[in-house]
C-alpha positions as CSV (number, residue, x, y, z in Angstrom):
1,M,163.1,52.1,132.6
2,K,160.1,50.5,130.6
3,K,159.5,52.3,127.3
4,I,155.3,51.9,125.9
5,A,154.7,53.5,123.1
6,L,150.6,54.1,122.0
7,F,149.0,55.2,118.7
8,V,146.1,56.2,119.0
9,E,143.0,57.5,117.0
10,G,142.8,60.9,117.8
11,Q,142.4,63.5,120.2
12,T,139.7,61.8,122.6
13,E,141.7,59.1,122.8
14,Q,144.9,60.4,123.4
15,I,143.4,62.5,126.0
16,F,141.9,59.0,127.8
17,A,144.9,56.7,127.5
18,E,146.6,60.0,129.5
19,K,144.4,59.7,131.9
20,L,144.0,56.0,132.3
21,I,147.9,55.9,132.4
22,R,147.9,58.2,135.7
23,E,145.3,56.2,137.3
24,V,146.9,52.6,136.2
25,I,150.1,53.5,136.8
26,G,149.6,56.1,139.5
27,R,151.7,54.2,142.5
28,Y,154.7,54.1,140.4
29,G,157.1,57.0,138.6
30,F,156.1,57.6,135.1
31,F,157.0,59.8,132.3
32,I,154.5,60.9,129.4
33,E,155.2,62.9,125.9
34,K,152.3,63.3,123.9
35,Y,152.8,64.1,120.1
36,K,150.6,64.1,116.9
37,F,151.4,63.2,113.3
38,M,151.5,66.2,110.6
39,G,151.8,66.0,107.1
40,G,150.1,63.2,105.2
41,K,150.0,63.0,101.3
42,K,152.1,65.4,99.8
43,T,154.9,66.0,103.1
44,A,156.3,63.4,105.0
45,R,154.4,62.6,108.3
46,K,156.6,63.7,111.3
47,P,155.3,63.6,114.7
48,L,155.1,66.7,116.9
49,L,155.7,66.9,120.6
50,L,152.3,68.7,122.1
51,T,153.6,67.8,126.0
52,S,156.2,66.1,128.4
53,H,155.3,65.5,131.9
54,D,157.8,64.4,134.6
55,T,155.1,62.9,137.6
56,Y,158.4,61.7,139.1
57,E,162.2,61.6,139.2
58,N,163.1,58.4,139.0
59,S,160.6,57.0,136.5
60,E,159.9,53.2,136.4
61,Y,157.8,54.0,132.9
62,Y,158.1,55.8,130.0
63,F,155.0,56.2,127.9
64,V,154.8,57.9,124.2
65,I,151.4,58.8,123.1
66,Y,150.9,59.4,119.3
67,D,147.5,61.1,118.1
68,C,147.5,59.9,114.6
69,G,144.7,61.4,113.5
70,G,142.1,59.3,112.0
71,E,141.6,55.5,112.5
72,G,143.4,54.7,109.1
73,K,146.3,56.2,110.4
74,V,146.6,54.1,113.3
75,Q,148.2,50.8,112.1
76,S,150.3,52.9,109.0
77,D,152.0,54.8,111.7
78,I,153.1,52.2,114.0
79,R,154.4,50.2,110.6
80,D,156.4,52.7,109.6
81,S,157.9,53.8,113.3
82,L,158.9,50.5,114.4
83,D,162.3,50.7,113.1
84,S,162.9,54.1,115.4
85,L,161.1,52.7,118.0
86,R,163.4,49.5,118.0
87,E,166.5,52.0,118.0
88,E,165.1,53.8,121.3
89,S,164.7,50.3,122.9
90,F,160.7,50.1,123.4
91,S,159.2,46.9,124.4
92,L,155.5,47.3,123.5
93,V,153.7,49.3,121.0
94,I,150.2,49.7,121.7
95,G,147.4,50.7,119.0
96,I,144.1,52.2,119.9
97,R,140.8,53.0,117.3
98,D,137.2,53.1,116.6
99,V,135.3,50.9,114.5
100,F,133.0,53.3,113.5
101,P,132.2,54.9,110.9
102,E,133.0,51.2,109.6
103,T,129.5,49.0,110.0
104,N,131.6,45.6,109.6
105,I,133.2,45.3,112.5
106,A,134.4,41.9,111.4
107,K,136.0,43.2,108.1
108,V,137.8,45.8,110.4
109,R,139.3,43.1,112.3
110,Q,140.6,41.4,109.3
111,Y,142.6,44.5,108.3
112,L,143.6,45.4,112.1
113,Y,147.3,44.7,111.6
114,F,147.5,45.3,107.7
115,G,151.1,46.3,107.0
116,V,152.3,45.9,110.3
117,P,155.2,42.9,110.3
118,A,154.0,39.7,112.2
119,N,157.6,39.0,113.3
120,S,158.4,42.5,114.9
121,D,160.3,41.9,117.6
122,I,158.4,44.6,119.5
123,P,155.2,43.3,120.3
124,V,152.3,45.2,118.8
125,K,149.0,44.9,120.2
126,I,145.8,47.3,118.6
127,I,142.5,47.2,120.7
128,L,139.8,47.8,118.7
129,A,137.3,50.1,120.4
130,V,133.6,48.8,119.6
131,N,132.4,50.9,118.2
132,E,133.8,54.1,119.6
133,T,135.8,55.1,122.4
134,E,133.0,56.9,123.7
135,A,131.4,53.3,124.4
136,W,133.7,53.1,127.3
137,F,132.7,56.5,128.6
138,L,128.9,55.7,128.4
139,A,129.5,52.4,130.4
140,E,130.6,54.3,133.5
141,E,127.6,54.2,135.2
142,T,128.3,56.7,138.1
143,H,129.6,59.8,136.2
144,Y,126.4,61.1,134.8
145,P,125.5,63.2,137.9
146,K,129.5,64.8,137.6
147,I,128.3,66.1,134.5
148,A,124.8,67.6,135.5
149,K,122.6,66.9,138.6
150,K,119.5,66.3,137.1
151,L,121.3,62.9,135.0
152,S,121.2,59.5,135.9
153,L,121.8,55.7,135.0
154,E,118.3,55.8,134.4
155,T,118.3,58.5,131.8
156,A,121.7,56.9,130.4
157,N,119.6,53.4,129.9
158,E,116.2,55.0,128.7
159,I,118.0,56.8,125.7
160,A,120.8,53.8,125.0
161,G,117.5,51.3,125.3
162,I,119.9,48.9,127.4
163,D,121.1,48.6,130.9
164,I,124.5,49.9,130.8
165,S,125.3,48.8,134.3
166,S,124.8,45.4,133.3
167,D,124.8,45.2,129.5
168,S,127.3,45.9,127.0
169,T,127.4,49.3,125.4
170,E,129.5,47.5,122.7
171,I,126.3,47.0,121.1
172,I,125.8,50.5,120.3
173,P,126.5,51.5,116.4
174,H,127.3,55.0,117.5
175,P,128.4,55.7,121.1
176,S,129.4,58.9,121.1
177,D,125.4,60.0,120.0
178,I,124.0,58.3,122.5
179,L,126.3,60.0,125.2
180,K,125.7,63.5,123.4
181,Q,121.8,62.4,123.4
182,V,122.0,61.6,127.3
183,Y,124.1,65.0,127.8
184,I,121.4,67.1,126.6
185,R,118.9,65.7,128.7
186,G,120.7,66.9,131.1
187,G,121.2,70.4,129.7
188,T,124.6,70.2,128.3
189,T,126.1,68.0,125.4
190,Y,128.9,66.2,124.1
191,D,131.2,66.5,121.5
192,K,134.9,66.2,120.4
193,S,136.4,69.5,121.6
194,R,138.7,69.4,123.8
195,E,137.2,70.9,126.8
196,K,134.1,68.4,126.5
197,V,135.9,65.3,126.0
198,E,138.5,66.3,129.1
199,R,135.0,67.0,131.0
200,T,133.9,63.4,130.6
201,I,137.3,61.8,131.0
202,N,137.7,64.0,134.4
203,A,134.2,62.6,135.4
204,L,135.0,59.0,135.4
205,D,135.5,56.5,138.4
206,Y,138.9,54.9,137.2
207,E,138.2,52.0,140.2
208,N,135.1,51.3,138.6
209,M,136.1,50.9,135.1
210,Y,138.7,48.9,136.6
211,V,137.4,46.8,138.2
212,N,133.4,46.7,137.1
213,V,133.1,48.3,134.0
214,R,135.7,46.0,131.8
215,N,133.7,43.0,132.3
216,R,131.2,43.8,130.7
217,N,133.2,45.9,127.9
218,S,136.2,43.2,125.9
219,S,137.6,46.2,124.2
220,L,138.1,48.2,127.5
221,N,139.4,44.6,129.2
222,E,141.4,44.3,126.3
223,L,143.3,47.6,126.8
224,L,143.3,47.3,130.6
225,T,145.1,44.2,130.1
226,C,147.9,45.1,128.2
227,L,148.9,47.6,131.0
228,D,148.1,45.2,133.4
229,E,150.7,42.9,131.8
230,V,153.2,46.1,131.5
231,I,153.1,46.2,135.5
232,T,153.2,42.7,136.4
233,A,156.3,41.9,134.0
234,S,158.0,45.1,135.8
235,D,157.1,43.4,138.9
236,H,158.5,40.0,138.4
């Protein structure tokens, strides 16, 4: 069984990561556990088990997805967990965090692996969602009518100020705000609540994201490439 740990910024990324794994790794057996790190300044940070779900009896993959509760915690939680992950025979660590609310992408990239040992015997890949994970949702141009019948690609383009079906949504400073504005035009809204996040994530066309959206959004492509490599390594 191949064991992969994902450390993500928050609830939105955790929900999306689980859905993406189910869609991309779907034809394989896999086991997923989700945790949320608790504690902090005065108490030790410890992962609290949220859910555990086995889709097949003989799983080829074991994924653990940690909600780190903030973009600043992804690196430190990875660093502090490497020894235990090594002891448990994990073979890959993936981190996912946003740029927003920071505005200097180059600076964030410079410190992306701060505190993570460069010589770790477990490969660590941290994906920087530019500028937010919602840029990936915004770019999936077919999902809008599923959110509200009156919504369309044209509505999203008008509000975003670009053609999201051909341009990169990574140039948008605050994608979640644009997504909210688009949804409001359709008589609904978007926020970080579980209900709203799950509604959007379940409306996305993952084949379109895998085949097309990744080609105009480099950070999504990085994440999908990581998952591609996990499958390719197991197939050989």
